Backbone as ProteinMPNN parsed JSONL, in Angstrom:
{"seq_chain_A": "MALPNAYGQYNNSKILTASPAELTLMLYEGAIKFCNIAIVAVENKDVEKAHVHIQKTERIIDYLRQTLDMKYPVAEHFERIYS", "coords_chain_A": {"N_chain_A": [[-26.222, -12.767, 3.439], [-25.484, -11.456, 0.168], [-23.761, -9.2, 0.147], [-21.106, -8.812, 1.163], [-19.665, -10.352, -0.7], [-20.277, -9.157, -3.086], [-18.918, -6.604, -2.598], [-16.362, -7.493, -2.532], [-16.115, -8.428, -5.258], [-16.498, -6.061, -6.629], [-14.234, -4.609, -5.68], [-12.165, -6.186, -6.683], [-12.72, -6.003, -9.439], [-12.205, -3.336, -9.795], [-9.528, -3.034, -9.369], [-8.493, -4.721, -11.398], [-9.176, -3.283, -13.596], [-7.899, -0.93, -13.469], [-5.728, 1.7, -14.379], [-1.999, 1.823, -14.67], [-1.099, 4.151, -13.275], [-3.348, 4.532, -11.632], [-3.278, 2.289, -9.957], [-0.731, 2.578, -8.816], [-1.442, 4.881, -7.231], [-3.423, 3.507, -5.672], [-1.799, 1.926, -4.254], [-0.219, 3.756, -2.778], [-2.208, 4.809, -1.157], [-2.954, 2.72, 0.309], [-0.649, 2.192, 1.808], [-0.49, 4.403, 3.187], [-2.853, 4.219, 4.733], [-2.335, 1.842, 6.234], [-0.13, 2.727, 7.61], [-1.09, 4.772, 9.262], [-2.929, 3.143, 10.804], [-1.149, 1.655, 12.218], [0.238, 3.617, 13.633], [-1.668, 4.49, 15.332], [-2.208, 2.118, 16.773], [0.302, 1.916, 18.091], [0.172, 4.06, 19.742], [-1.78, 3.119, 21.319], [-0.687, 1.089, 22.552], [-0.736, -1.533, 21.35], [0.935, -3.768, 20.388], [1.084, -6.073, 18.588], [-0.867, -5.558, 16.657], [0.23, -3.085, 15.58], [2.679, -3.952, 14.569], [1.786, -5.891, 12.562], [0.557, -4.009, 10.847], [2.63, -2.312, 10.138], [4.245, -4.045, 8.753], [2.713, -4.607, 6.624], [2.807, -2.013, 5.285], [5.507, -1.875, 4.902], [5.807, -3.95, 2.905], [4.307, -2.975, 0.719], [5.928, -0.668, 0.236], [8.207, -1.966, -0.504], [7.321, -3.293, -2.77], [6.885, -1.076, -4.413], [9.492, -0.296, -4.739], [10.852, -2.274, -6.044], [9.606, -2.234, -8.445], [10.274, 0.106, -9.746], [11.353, 1.857, -12.635], [14.499, 2.051, -13.521], [15.668, 3.497, -15.621], [14.863, 5.964, -15.833], [15.512, 9.065, -14.686], [14.164, 10.208, -12.581], [13.364, 7.96, -11.0], [15.501, 7.4, -9.452], [15.275, 9.324, -7.419], [12.863, 8.557, -6.244], [13.657, 6.021, -5.204], [15.388, 6.796, -3.28], [13.578, 8.122, -1.568], [11.797, 6.014, -0.9], [13.577, 4.269, 0.51]], "CA_chain_A": [[-26.548, -11.832, 2.447], [-24.354, -11.451, -0.635], [-23.257, -7.945, 0.034], [-19.685, -8.942, 1.297], [-19.11, -10.79, -1.863], [-20.338, -8.154, -4.059], [-18.067, -5.649, -2.396], [-15.06, -8.036, -2.929], [-16.057, -8.545, -6.619], [-16.22, -4.728, -7.041], [-12.778, -4.202, -5.465], [-11.258, -6.995, -7.676], [-12.836, -5.293, -10.738], [-11.566, -2.025, -9.722], [-7.979, -3.312, -9.43], [-8.148, -5.263, -12.712], [-9.349, -2.295, -14.751], [-7.213, 0.251, -13.165], [-4.431, 2.044, -15.124], [-0.814, 1.806, -13.903], [-1.107, 5.238, -12.328], [-4.39, 4.385, -10.596], [-2.712, 1.19, -9.224], [0.202, 3.2, -8.024], [-2.109, 5.634, -6.233], [-4.033, 2.641, -4.694], [-0.672, 1.405, -3.325], [0.243, 4.859, -1.883], [-3.288, 5.083, -0.281], [-2.937, 1.63, 1.16], [0.477, 2.368, 2.633], [-0.799, 5.544, 4.226], [-3.947, 3.712, 5.595], [-1.779, 0.829, 7.161], [0.848, 3.27, 8.489], [-1.923, 5.409, 10.225], [-3.423, 2.22, 11.781], [-0.021, 1.349, 13.027], [0.511, 4.717, 14.588], [-2.768, 4.486, 16.371], [-1.908, 0.943, 17.592], [1.38, 2.128, 18.92], [-0.341, 4.91, 20.848], [-2.676, 2.339, 22.225], [0.236, -0.007, 22.98], [-1.133, -2.701, 20.694], [2.181, -4.152, 19.682], [0.805, -6.969, 17.588], [-1.515, -4.713, 15.57], [1.259, -2.145, 15.062], [3.591, -4.808, 13.84], [1.132, -6.284, 11.406], [0.391, -2.94, 9.869], [4.006, -1.865, 9.759], [4.823, -5.022, 7.8], [1.83, -4.361, 5.404], [3.34, -0.751, 4.866], [6.828, -2.183, 4.311], [5.529, -4.773, 1.772], [3.943, -2.028, -0.288], [7.108, 0.182, -0.109], [9.132, -2.853, -1.205], [6.845, -3.492, -4.216], [7.137, 0.122, -5.212], [10.875, -0.128, -4.984], [11.014, -3.303, -6.986], [8.859, -1.881, -9.842], [10.873, 1.334, -10.386], [12.159, 1.64, -13.833], [15.714, 2.965, -13.146], [16.246, 4.196, -16.806], [14.39, 7.265, -15.67], [16.303, 9.716, -13.522], [13.247, 10.449, -11.319], [13.361, 6.688, -10.307], [16.555, 7.528, -8.28], [14.722, 10.08, -6.312], [11.816, 7.742, -5.56], [14.437, 5.011, -4.577], [15.77, 7.565, -1.956], [12.451, 8.295, -0.653], [11.407, 4.712, -0.459], [14.572, 3.734, 1.227]], "C_chain_A": [[-25.27, -11.738, 1.517], [-23.635, -10.135, -0.75], [-21.656, -8.101, 0.165], [-18.974, -9.367, 0.024], [-19.184, -9.937, -2.977], [-19.312, -7.025, -3.941], [-16.647, -6.208, -2.822], [-14.912, -8.182, -4.398], [-15.859, -7.031, -7.194], [-14.702, -4.229, -6.788], [-11.918, -4.905, -6.416], [-11.354, -6.242, -9.003], [-12.197, -3.968, -10.89], [-10.231, -2.055, -9.91], [-7.764, -3.888, -10.917], [-8.433, -4.345, -13.794], [-8.627, -1.078, -14.426], [-6.088, 0.468, -14.057], [-3.244, 1.864, -14.229], [-0.751, 3.003, -12.864], [-2.061, 5.137, -11.309], [-3.907, 3.212, -9.515], [-1.661, 1.73, -8.29], [-0.414, 4.074, -6.847], [-2.912, 4.71, -5.18], [-2.98, 2.151, -3.684], [-0.278, 2.499, -2.331], [-0.913, 4.872, -0.834], [-3.286, 3.891, 0.811], [-1.845, 1.75, 2.206], [0.143, 3.404, 3.616], [-1.915, 5.13, 5.272], [-3.224, 2.905, 6.683], [-0.823, 1.559, 8.105], [-0.019, 4.06, 9.513], [-2.562, 4.475, 11.19], [-2.364, 1.781, 12.594], [0.248, 2.473, 14.084], [-0.562, 4.794, 15.68], [-2.52, 3.256, 17.309], [-0.847, 1.07, 18.451], [0.967, 3.071, 19.941], [-1.166, 4.15, 21.802], [-1.916, 1.114, 22.781], [-0.142, -1.389, 22.576], [-0.028, -3.224, 19.844], [1.906, -5.027, 18.454], [0.186, -6.297, 16.4], [-0.5, -3.816, 14.93], [2.202, -2.965, 14.161], [3.046, -5.383, 12.45], [0.93, -5.184, 10.24], [1.648, -2.307, 9.356], [4.558, -2.775, 8.732], [4.009, -4.87, 6.528], [2.485, -3.149, 4.664], [4.62, -1.17, 4.215], [6.636, -3.044, 3.053], [5.071, -3.838, 0.539], [5.159, -1.152, -0.792], [8.058, -0.729, -0.883], [8.876, -3.148, -2.604], [7.115, -2.264, -5.084], [8.574, 0.25, -5.58], [11.281, -1.021, -6.136], [10.483, -3.031, -8.437], [9.413, -0.555, -10.378], [11.616, 1.082, -11.626], [13.322, 2.745, -13.832], [16.225, 3.69, -14.451], [15.722, 5.556, -16.777], [15.087, 7.987, -14.523], [15.361, 9.984, -12.273], [13.101, 9.161, -10.427], [14.366, 6.711, -9.25], [16.019, 8.287, -7.152], [13.634, 9.231, -5.573], [12.591, 6.617, -4.699], [14.888, 5.593, -3.259], [14.706, 7.727, -1.048], [11.946, 6.993, -0.078], [12.288, 4.175, 0.653], [14.709, 4.489, 2.628]], "O_chain_A": [[-24.146, -11.909, 1.989], [-22.912, -9.962, -1.731], [-20.948, -7.549, -0.678], [-17.896, -8.881, -0.318], [-18.273, -9.92, -3.805], [-18.851, -6.505, -4.957], [-15.846, -5.472, -3.398], [-13.786, -8.096, -4.888], [-15.106, -6.842, -8.15], [-14.087, -3.549, -7.609], [-10.986, -4.3, -6.947], [-10.354, -5.881, -9.624], [-11.727, -3.557, -11.951], [-9.698, -1.171, -10.582], [-6.815, -3.447, -11.565], [-7.961, -4.586, -14.905], [-8.783, -0.135, -15.202], [-5.486, -0.51, -14.5], [-3.466, 1.75, -13.023], [-0.374, 2.799, -11.71], [-1.798, 5.555, -10.181], [-4.195, 3.311, -8.322], [-1.663, 1.405, -7.103], [0.019, 4.01, -5.697], [-3.052, 5.068, -4.011], [-3.227, 1.994, -2.489], [-0.027, 2.205, -1.162], [-0.586, 4.944, 0.351], [-3.572, 4.084, 1.993], [-2.079, 1.445, 3.375], [0.477, 3.28, 4.794], [-1.941, 5.567, 6.422], [-3.403, 3.165, 7.873], [-0.665, 1.143, 9.252], [0.366, 3.992, 10.68], [-2.769, 4.876, 12.335], [-2.656, 1.503, 13.757], [0.452, 2.206, 15.268], [-0.282, 5.146, 16.826], [-2.624, 3.394, 18.528], [-0.88, 0.464, 19.522], [1.423, 2.887, 21.069], [-1.251, 4.494, 22.981], [-2.505, 0.233, 23.406], [0.08, -2.34, 23.325], [-0.1, -3.104, 18.621], [2.442, -4.752, 17.38], [0.653, -6.444, 15.271], [-0.42, -3.835, 13.701], [2.436, -2.563, 13.021], [3.707, -5.359, 11.412], [1.086, -5.386, 9.036], [1.69, -1.817, 8.227], [5.308, -2.315, 7.871], [4.567, -4.993, 5.438], [2.701, -3.274, 3.458], [4.825, -0.849, 3.044], [7.393, -2.788, 2.117], [5.541, -4.055, -0.578], [5.372, -0.942, -1.986], [8.667, -0.275, -1.852], [9.736, -3.258, -3.478], [7.496, -2.349, -6.252], [8.894, 0.834, -6.616], [11.955, -0.595, -7.073], [10.939, -3.591, -9.434], [8.987, -0.149, -11.459], [12.445, 0.174, -11.682], [13.185, 3.947, -14.061], [17.181, 4.458, -14.339], [16.094, 6.332, -17.657], [15.191, 7.415, -13.437], [15.787, 9.968, -11.118], [12.757, 9.267, -9.25], [14.155, 6.101, -8.202], [16.275, 7.939, -5.999], [13.575, 9.258, -4.343], [12.169, 6.332, -3.578], [14.779, 4.938, -2.223], [14.856, 7.503, 0.153], [11.696, 6.898, 1.124], [11.774, 3.669, 1.65], [15.572, 4.142, 3.435]]}, "name": "protein", "num_of_chains": 1, "seq": "MALPNAYGQYNNSKILTASPAELTLMLYEGAIKFCNIAIVAVENKDVEKAHVHIQKTERIIDYLRQTLDMKYPVAEHFERIYS"}
């Protein structure tokens, strides 16, 4: 059935048409989701799953840090939060 492909196309379209603010929100939502999965994995003593999802969360945070525009004072606050 073509449903998984249709879902993938929808997600791709959603990302390509999103505004910068929407993309940032998607990144935050992804980081929260992966962090929650990692927490459950730690509670279940699933070290590998926890590790994978912690790494995904870290990659999102690293990306958010790299894309900060430091000419705005608020960026320094976000930098401290991310670090």
